[in-house]
C-alpha positions as CSV (number, residue, x, y, z in Angstrom):
1,M,233.0,130.2,50.3
2,K,229.3,128.1,51.7
3,K,227.8,131.0,49.2
4,T,230.2,130.3,46.0
5,I,230.2,125.9,46.8
6,E,225.8,126.3,47.1
7,R,226.0,128.6,43.8
8,T,228.2,126.1,41.9
9,F,226.0,122.4,43.3
10,S,223.2,125.0,41.9
11,N,224.9,125.3,38.4
12,F,225.4,122.3,38.5
13,L,222.1,120.5,39.5
14,L,220.5,123.4,36.3
15,V,223.3,121.5,34.6
16,C,222.4,118.2,34.5
17,M,218.4,118.8,34.7
18,L,218.7,120.8,31.3
19,S,220.2,117.1,29.9
20,I,218.0,114.6,30.9
21,F,215.1,117.4,29.6
22,F,217.0,117.5,26.0
23,S,218.2,114.4,26.2
24,A,214.6,112.7,27.0
25,N,213.0,115.2,24.2
26,L,215.8,113.7,21.4
27,L,214.8,110.1,22.8
28,A,210.9,110.6,22.4
29,Q,212.1,111.4,18.1
30,E,213.4,108.8,17.7
31,N,210.6,106.6,16.7
32,I,210.4,107.8,13.2
33,Q,212.1,106.2,10.8
34,R,212.2,105.8,7.1
35,I,211.5,102.6,5.8
36,F,213.7,102.3,2.1
37,D,212.1,100.4,-1.3
38,D,214.5,97.0,-1.0
39,N,215.8,98.2,-4.5
40,S,216.2,101.9,-3.8
41,E,220.0,103.1,-3.7
42,N,218.6,104.4,0.2
43,S,218.3,100.9,1.2
44,N,221.4,100.9,3.1
45,L,220.3,102.9,5.3
46,R,217.6,100.8,6.8
47,T,217.8,100.9,10.5
48,S,217.3,97.6,12.4
49,V,213.9,98.2,13.4
50,T,211.4,95.2,12.3
51,I,209.2,96.6,10.3
52,P,205.6,95.1,11.2
53,D,205.4,93.6,7.6
54,Q,202.6,91.6,8.0
55,L,199.6,94.0,9.5
56,L,200.9,96.6,6.5
57,H,200.6,94.4,3.5
58,G,198.7,91.3,5.1
59,K,195.7,90.2,5.0
60,N,194.1,91.4,8.1
61,P,190.7,92.2,9.3
62,T,190.8,96.3,8.0
63,I,189.0,99.7,8.8
64,Y,189.5,102.3,5.4
65,I,188.9,105.7,6.2
66,E,188.6,108.6,3.4
67,N,186.4,111.2,2.7
68,S,186.0,111.5,7.1
69,R,183.7,108.9,6.8
70,I,184.1,104.2,6.9
71,I,183.7,103.4,3.9
72,N,184.2,99.4,4.5
73,V,185.4,97.1,7.2
74,T,186.8,94.1,6.1
75,G,187.8,90.8,7.6
76,E,185.0,89.0,10.5
77,T,187.0,89.9,13.5
78,S,188.0,93.2,15.1
79,P,190.3,94.6,12.6
80,K,194.0,95.3,13.4
81,V,194.9,97.5,10.5
82,L,192.6,101.4,10.7
83,K,193.9,102.9,6.4
84,L,192.8,106.7,6.1
85,L,193.1,107.3,2.5
86,D,193.7,110.5,3.2
87,G,195.2,113.0,4.8
88,T,191.7,115.3,5.5
89,S,190.0,112.5,7.4
90,S,192.3,112.4,10.8
91,S,189.7,113.7,13.1
92,L,187.6,110.2,12.7
93,L,190.6,109.2,14.8
94,L,189.6,110.9,17.4
95,D,186.2,109.2,18.1
96,N,185.7,106.2,20.8
97,N,184.6,103.9,17.5
98,N,184.2,100.1,19.3
99,L,185.9,98.8,15.9
100,Y,189.2,101.0,17.2
101,S,189.7,98.7,19.9
102,Q,192.2,96.0,18.3
103,V,194.0,98.1,16.3
104,E,197.5,97.8,16.2
105,V,198.8,100.2,13.5
106,I,196.9,103.5,11.1
107,T,197.9,104.0,7.8
108,I,197.5,107.7,6.4
109,T,198.7,108.0,3.0
110,L,198.8,111.7,2.1
111,N,198.5,112.1,-1.2
112,R,200.2,115.9,-1.5
113,T,202.0,118.1,0.8
114,S,199.8,119.8,1.6
115,D,198.2,117.1,3.5
116,L,200.8,117.6,5.8
117,N,198.7,120.6,7.3
118,N,196.0,118.3,8.9
119,R,198.4,117.9,11.7
120,L,197.9,114.7,13.6
121,D,198.1,114.6,17.6
122,L,198.7,111.5,18.5
123,S,197.7,111.9,21.9
124,R,194.4,112.4,21.8
125,I,194.2,109.5,20.0
126,N,192.4,107.3,23.3
127,G,190.4,104.6,21.2
128,F,193.1,102.6,20.3
129,P,194.4,100.8,23.5
130,S,196.5,98.8,21.4
131,L,198.0,100.8,18.7
132,R,201.6,99.9,17.7
133,Y,202.3,101.8,14.7
134,V,201.5,104.5,13.0
135,Y,202.7,104.7,8.6
136,V,202.7,107.2,6.9
137,K,202.7,106.4,3.5
138,C,204.1,110.0,0.9
139,L,202.9,110.1,-2.4
140,F,205.3,112.4,-2.7
141,E,209.5,113.5,-1.4
142,C,209.3,114.0,2.5
143,T,211.2,114.5,4.9
144,D,211.7,113.0,9.3
145,Q,210.6,117.4,9.9
146,Q,207.7,117.5,7.8
147,I,206.3,114.0,9.4
148,R,207.4,115.1,13.0
149,N,205.2,118.2,12.5
150,F,202.5,116.4,10.9
151,L,202.5,113.9,13.9
152,L,201.7,116.0,16.8
153,N,203.0,113.9,20.4
154,A,204.3,111.3,18.2
155,D,206.1,109.6,21.2
156,S,202.6,108.4,22.4
157,V,203.2,105.5,19.7
158,T,205.6,102.5,20.2
159,T,206.5,103.7,16.1
160,V,206.3,105.7,13.4
161,F,207.4,104.7,10.1
162,Y,207.0,106.4,6.8
163,K,207.5,105.9,2.9
164,V,207.8,107.7,0.3
165,V,206.8,106.1,-2.9
166,N,206.3,107.9,-6.7
167,P,203.3,107.0,-8.0
168,S,203.8,106.7,-11.7
């Protein structure tokens, strides 16, 4: 009788632990949101999450990176925005650069599907203490799952937005 109770309790405890593990794992993936154009047929699918329009489209001090080098820094104060103009320059984010200290949003432009192969582990970018958002702009059709595979450890950032932009 005592062994049966112990075995039942052990099984119950195991189920509880597994439930907590899997629910935490699912919640960690909730921070990836797709942005739809207001005029698109999918605009009714837009989430209630506040999109940082002022950071994404404002005139903030910005660092521009392309071909694995910083090509321009705008503004007179510390940059709040970092724009990766290609998917192959993400290795520069691993550098501990003083320019990154006030960056709140990283914008990554993926020009082709092969750019998804250059994964970015967000837990390894330590020089961004003010980072709140990552915004991925796909110039091709991409999915939530592809963005999750591209951005490793995305739960280390407050929110990840992505948008599919069809260049004309």
